[in-house]
C-alpha positions, 0 to 999 in steps of 0.5 A, a space after each residue: 667675851 660673854 654676851 646676853 642675847 637680850 642685850 644684842 636684841 635691844 642694842 641692834 633692834 633686831 628682834 623676833 617677829 611672827 616668822 623669826 628674827 628680822 631687821 634692817 640689813 644694816 642692823 643685822 651685822 655679822 655679829 648680831 647674826 652670829 650671836 643669834 645662831 650661837 644662842 639657838 645652837 646652845 638652846 638646842 643643845 640643852 633642849 633637844 636630843 640631836 647630834 651636833 649638826 645644823 643645816 642652813 639655807 637661804 633665799 636670793 636677796 643680796 644680803 643672804 650670802 653674807 649672813 649665811 657665812 656668819 652662821 657658818 662661823 657660829 656653827 664652827 665656833 660651837 663645834 657643830 658640823 654645818 651642812 649648807 643646803 643652798 638656796 632652797 624654799 623654807 619648807 624644804 630646809 625644814 623638811 630636811 631637818 625633820 627627816 634628819 632630826 636636825 635643827 635648821 636655819 633659813 636666812 630669809 626676809 620672806 616678802 619684805 624689801 631687800 633692805 631687810 632680812 631675817 633668820 628663821 629657826 627650826 628645831 629638830 621636830 619643826 618650826 620653833 614655838 613661842 616657848 622655844 623663842 623665849 628659850 633662845 632669847 634667854 641664852 648668853 654666849 661666849 665668843 671672841 670679840 676679835 672676830 669682828 671689826 668695829 662695824 660688827 662684820 667678820 674680819 675673815 668670813 668663811 667660804 660656803 661649802 659645796 651644796 648638799 642637794 638632798 634637801 632640794 631633791 627630797 622636797 621635789 619628790 614629796 609631791 609626785 610621790 604622793 599625788 602621782 606623776 599624772 596628777 596634773 596631766 592635761 593642765 597648763 600652768 603659768 609660773 610667775 618666777 620673779 626672784 622667789 628662791 623656789 622659782 625653778 623648783 616650782 617648775 620642776 615639781 609641776 612638770 613631775 606631776 604631768 602639767 605643761 608649765 609656762 614660766 614668766 617674769 623672772 627677775 635678777 633683782 629682788 622683788 618683794 612679793 607679799 602674798 597678803 598685800 599683792 602689788 598692783 604691778 603683780 596683778 597687772 602682770 598676771 592678767 597680761 600673761 593670761 590674756 596672751 597665753 592660755 593657762 588653767 592657773 598661775 602659780 607663784 610664791 613669796 621670796 622664800 617660797 613658803 607662801 603661795 600665790 594662785 591665780 585663776 585662768 584670767 590672772 586673778 590672784 586668790 586670797 590666801 585664806 580662800 586658797 586654804 579652804 579649797 586646799 583643805 577640802 581637796 585634801 579631806 582635812 577634818 580639823 583646821 587651825 587658822 588665825 582670827 583674820 582669815 575669811 569666815 567662809 571657813 565656818 560657813 562652808 560646813 566642811 570641817 569637823 572642828 576649827 580653832 581660831 588663833 593669833 596671827 603667825 605660824 607659831 600660833 597656828 602650830 599651837 592651834 593645830 597641836 590642840 586639835 590632834 586626836 592621838 586615838 583617831 588618825 582619821 581626824 586629820 589636822 592642818 592649818 593655814 594663814 591669810 598669807 596662804 602658807 599651809 601647814 600639815 600637822 598630821 600624815 595624809 594617806 591616799 591610795 596607799 601613799 602617805 604624805 608626811 606631816 610638815 608643820 611649817 608653811 608650805 607654798 606648793 601643797 595648797 596650790 597643787 591640791 586645788 589643781 588636783 581638785 580642778 582636774 578631778 572635778 573637771 572644773 576651773 578655779 572660778 567654779 570652785 570659788 563659786 561653791 564657797 559662801 560669799 564672803 570677801 576678805 581684802 587687806 592692805 597696810 600702811 608702810 613705814 608706820 612705827 610699830 609703837 605708834 600703831 600699838 598706842 593707837 589701838 590701845 587708845 581705841 580699846 581704852 576709850 571704846 572708839 571702834 564704833 565712833 571711828 568706823 561705825 559710819 563706814 560699816 553703815 555707809 549705804 552701798 549699792 552692793 549691799 542687800 540690806 540698806 538699813 545698816 546701823 553701824 553697831 559692833 556686835 562682836 569684838 575680838 582682841 585675840 590679835 589686834 582689834 577685830 570688829 564685826 558690825 551688825 551689817 556683817 562687815 568686819 574691820 580688823 586692825 593690827 600692827 605687823 609683827 615683822 615690819 613697821 607696818 599697820 595692817 587692815 583686814 576687811 571682810 564683807 559679803 561683796 568683793 566691791 564692798 570690801 574694796 570700798 570699805 578697805 579704802 575708807 579704813 586706810 584713809 582714816 588710818 593714814 590720818 594717825 601718822 601725825 
């Protein structure tokens, strides 16, 4: 039987978002995942010169093992060798593929709830681009429909083979080999483990760098930790931990451990875009690509030679990084980061004769380690580093279970009728005890529609509305010159957006 990938996407509702294919577990049947994998393999055969071998890995959510088995079946039926690398972070499997020049697949839904999952694809040179995505979607594959029952599940799923440990081993060695085994000596770091797939790897790496590590919060139930919209219970847990036990910082990650969460010594989580600035400064990065939603302290800091603002999503950041590379000047190092904290390294870095190879996919460990290396070197604390940045405060949140089509329609209405000032101008002009300037006019002075609808008002306040690319959520990003002001404005914006449900 021959089936088109586009038809499978339409019928199942499992489509590409900003981080691969994602959907409800009930929709991600073995058949759907199998066709996705076969389409990816067929695309790689036509587009990349590599051996007929693919490596796979997954996170710790309940549905992951079943999906991994469907990928095993897909590889076998395509006459490809399948290497199973176990439950490891997304950057670890991507790095393995780059080193071996193999395509890889990570089964993960990242931060989204356990009733959803996803499949993230990497070609032999790194994370797929939007062009690759279109190439995968355009494929049609032949397979035996008798493999599946009437619910789309494999009648005889294969067993997962023994784990190939090299992917995890090499990822763990990456950091001490570059920074040195005493890079974090003298520092005490808490690790909020929850259900992150890299929870033990983070501990292992920090200890290999000389830090004293105190793990806490391990969970046998999947916890949907979103580094862009941190749950109140995670905020409270970090504060409680740091009040009971002294640490210099707290490390954590999302479910597939490609997005970081770093908290200071009193348990206050840093915004991912602020973490990205500090990490890039620590690593001496010259050029930065980052989405339009990220904190404007980046430009105001004056630390970088060139900046490229992109759409939200790692494929766009990767394209932005590629545009910044100067093949004739290797000193112009390039990296990218996202509001969720994911840090991407486009060019190699050199330190004291040691080289950190490029890894152009989200990595949670590198930015957190880089910041703590700077903390130790400067003999400061994390808060001291934050105080050196221009005072711009970004916060974000989202309305859950908000249909994507409805959020897109609302933004189209705002755009077509120029409703931005009418709907939000009064909020940006709202008197606030936190503002230095009491004469707000609430006028839009800059409008950016690269991704969503981003309004900058004459007060300096920024309001950015955007439908999520991988979940039925309507996101709101706010930036002002005061932390309390940002929280206040975000709450007011969400109240307005909540009224759009009906």
